[in-house]
N, C-alpha and C positions, 0 to 999 in steps of 0.2 A: 907416407913422408915424400917418396923422390916424388911421388906419381903429382902428389901436391905440388913443389916442387917447381915442377917439370912444368904443369897448372899452367903456373904465373906466369914462368918466363914466355911459355908461349902464347897467352893471351893477353898480358898486360904490359906484354915487356918487348920494344923493338930489335932489331940486329944487333944492334950497336950496345945495347943491356938496357938503357934508358925507356923509364915508361911512356907507356902510349898513352892515347887520350885517355881508354877503357883503366890502365893501370892509373892515373892520377885522379878519376875521377872516385876510385875501389880508395883509394889510398883518402879524400877526404874524406870521402861518406866517412872513417873509416878517423879521423881526426876529428870530426863535430859530433859522433858518436863519444869518442871516449870522452870529447869536453861536457857533452850532456853529463854521459857517469858523473862527472866530476862536478859538475854544478853540484848533481843530485846529494852525495855522496857531503859534501862541504855543509851544505841544506842542513844533513844530517846531524852533522858532528854539533854543526852552530848551535839550533835547538836541541837537541845532547846536551850542552853543554852554562847555558842559559836554563835551561828544565834543572842543572844539581844547583847554580847559582842559583835558584827560588827556594831549594829547598833549605838551606843556610840561616841563616839564626836572623840574620839582619835583615828586615824590611826591604825590597824597591819597587816604584812603581811603575803597576806594571805595564801601561801605556807607551813609559817612555820606555820600556826594555824591547816593547813588540816594536815603537819604532824606530830601536835603536839592531834590530833582528833584516828588520825589512831595509835599513842605509847597508848594515853586512852584508847578506845576502846579492843585495845590485854588483859593490863595488866589485867584490868575485865574478859574480858571472861576466861585469865589463870585464876582467883582467883576462881573465879564460876567453872569454871570446878575442881579444886586443890578439892572444894567444895564438891563437888558428890563426885569424884573418893573416901574422907573418908566417906562419903553415905552410899556408894557400898561395899569399907569394911568392915562397920560397919553391915549394912545386913547381910552377910554372916558371920558373930560371928566372924570376925578379930578384936582385939583386937584394934585400933585407935590413942587410947591413951596413949601404949606400944609403938606403933610405936615412937611415935612424942615426947614419951623420953628418947627413945636409939636415935633418929636421931644423940643429939650426940655425938654422940659414935662410929658414923656409916658417921661422915661427914666427916673427912678423907677418908673412902675409895668413898662415893660419890665424894668427891672433885672432887679425879680421874676419878671414868667413867664418870664425867658430867663435865671434868676441858672444854672443847672446845665446852661446850654450854653455860659454864660459860664465857667465855671470847666474846663469839658471846656478848652475854645480854648486858655486861660493856662495849662493840666498838658500840654497837647501841646507850647507851646512851651516850658518850663521843662526837659520829658525830652529837647525836641532840641537845644535849648541847654545844659543838662546831660550829651550822649551818653549817659545811662543805659543804649542801646541803641538801635544800627541792622534797618537794613528788611536780612534774612537774618540778625538773629544770634536761639539759641535761647537761650532766654529761659523763665523763670516768672515770672506776675505770679498771684500767687495762689492759686490749687488750682489752677492751666490753666499749663499750658506750651507751647512748639513754635513753633516758626520767624516771627519778623515777618514778616509779606507788604504790611504796609499802617503807617504810621503819620502816619495823618490828624490834621486841627486836632479835629478830636472824638472821631473812634476810633483806635484798635490792635486790630489783626487778627491774631492768630495762628494759624499751622496747624500742630495735634497731626498724630504719627505715623500714626493712624487716618484721619490725611484732611477729621478734623473741623475747621470751620474757626471760633476765640472772638470775639466783634464787645468786646473792656469799652471800653465809655464812657473816658476819659482820665482823669473824675474820682473815679472808682473806683479807678485804679491807686496801689495804695502799696509797700509789700517788692516790690523787683523784682530778680531775680537773672537775673545776667545769665553765661552757659555758655560762651559761648563769646570772654574776654577771657583773653589770655595761653594756656598751654602747661593742656591737660588731662589728667586723670589713667586710666592702664586698671591694672584693679585683675584679678587672676585668679588664684583660694583652688584650690592644688592636691590631695592628695586624695591618699595611701597608706596599704597597712596594716603594724599592726605593728611585723611577721616584714620589712619592707625594710628594705634597708640606707638609711639616712637619705643618708650619704654619698657614697651613691651616684647616690643621685634628685638631688642635689644639682647633681654635675658634670652631670650629663644635663642637668638643667634650665639652667645655663652655658652646654650649648653651644648650647642653645635658644633661647638668648637670643642669643646672638652672632649666630648663622644668623641672625634675623630681621629684627637689629637693620641688618644689613648688606642687607638684601634691600626695608626697608618706607620710604619713606620717611617715609611717616607718626611716625615715633619721629621722637623730639626728644633724650629720654633713656630709656634704660636698653635693654630688662629687666632688673630690678636683682630676686635674688634676699632673701627678708626673714629667710628661715630658715624655722623654728616655730612656726607663731602660735596652733596650739592642738590642745592632746589630747585629738581626740573622739572618742565611746562607739567608735564603724568605727575609727577609725582617728588617723593624724599629720600636719594642715595644714600646705600649706606656700603662701605668698603670695609672688607675684612681683609687681614692680606696673614704670609706665614711665611716663614723659611723652610727651604727642603733640598732634599739631596738632587747630586747637578741630575739633569733631565727626568726630571719626577715632577716636576712644575706641574707642569699642562693636567700628571694623573690626576695630586693632588684636587688642584683648582676644578674638574670634574667631580670627584667626586664629594667638595664642597657643595658643588652646586647640587648635585644629587640630596645631599643631606638635609639642603634649603629646602629644597620642594616637595619632602618627603614631609616635615618638621613645620611648612610653614600648612601642608591641607589640613597636616592634626588639628593645627592651632588657629583653622580656622582668617588665614591672611590672606586677605587678598592679594594679588598683583598685578598695579597700574598699566592701564591700555588707552589707544585714543579713543577719546566716547563723546558722539554729537551729539547736540539735544537739540532737536526739531519743533518749535514752538508756531502752530497758527492760529487762527487769531480767534474759534471758540477759543482755547484750552489758555489762550491769552485774560479774555474776557472772564471765566472760570474763574481763575487766581480772581479777579481784582472785584 
């Protein structure tokens, strides 16, 4: 023990007993290592506490819990880092008490300098408490849409289907379209030639819808045949609609198209396509 103390006194302190540059660096490393450990411990405690709440009798929306966990972890992280910065300033002899004491006088200047940051944080709290969206929701914010990957105090992160990550400051968030609240619509448009028997086609579509409704758990309502929705240039359009679980509407549409295609092939129902009839002079004479 004496050797350790002797080492510290020799290499980390000056002759007057104060820390030298190596001592200060060593202390800074220790402080931020402790902060890292405390952040890790706090995250573990939060996860265990929330997990125990999930096992209770009452039900809680998991997306809201995940969002609250993320925000709470960010608050603790920022608080511990703020304490670490205060300790860092104290190590270098900067009077932190005087800084805190004059914070009130400099508050106006700081508020102007950090106006955007404060607005981000306030907007983030409103988004959280108004439950506009949660982690895992599929939303559209302005020109960007994707799944909410993180809802922080300052920014919201969206991951779109191409894999790109959009980082949006909370203060820039205006109108939000949440596409995962309630049942979603799956819509398929089927085209058939004018020569086909419409009633027979609708009966085939009804059979496909009933079969798919029994086998696909993502379907909440339908599929329903709405009937003829348009008389197009090349054929008749029939619309099929269903209500699905959030985020499952595209899968239901794909399954519905697949089963309709198989049924049409089985029943020999044609799909219309652009055609061009070329009539030459000899063909015209033969017809006449």
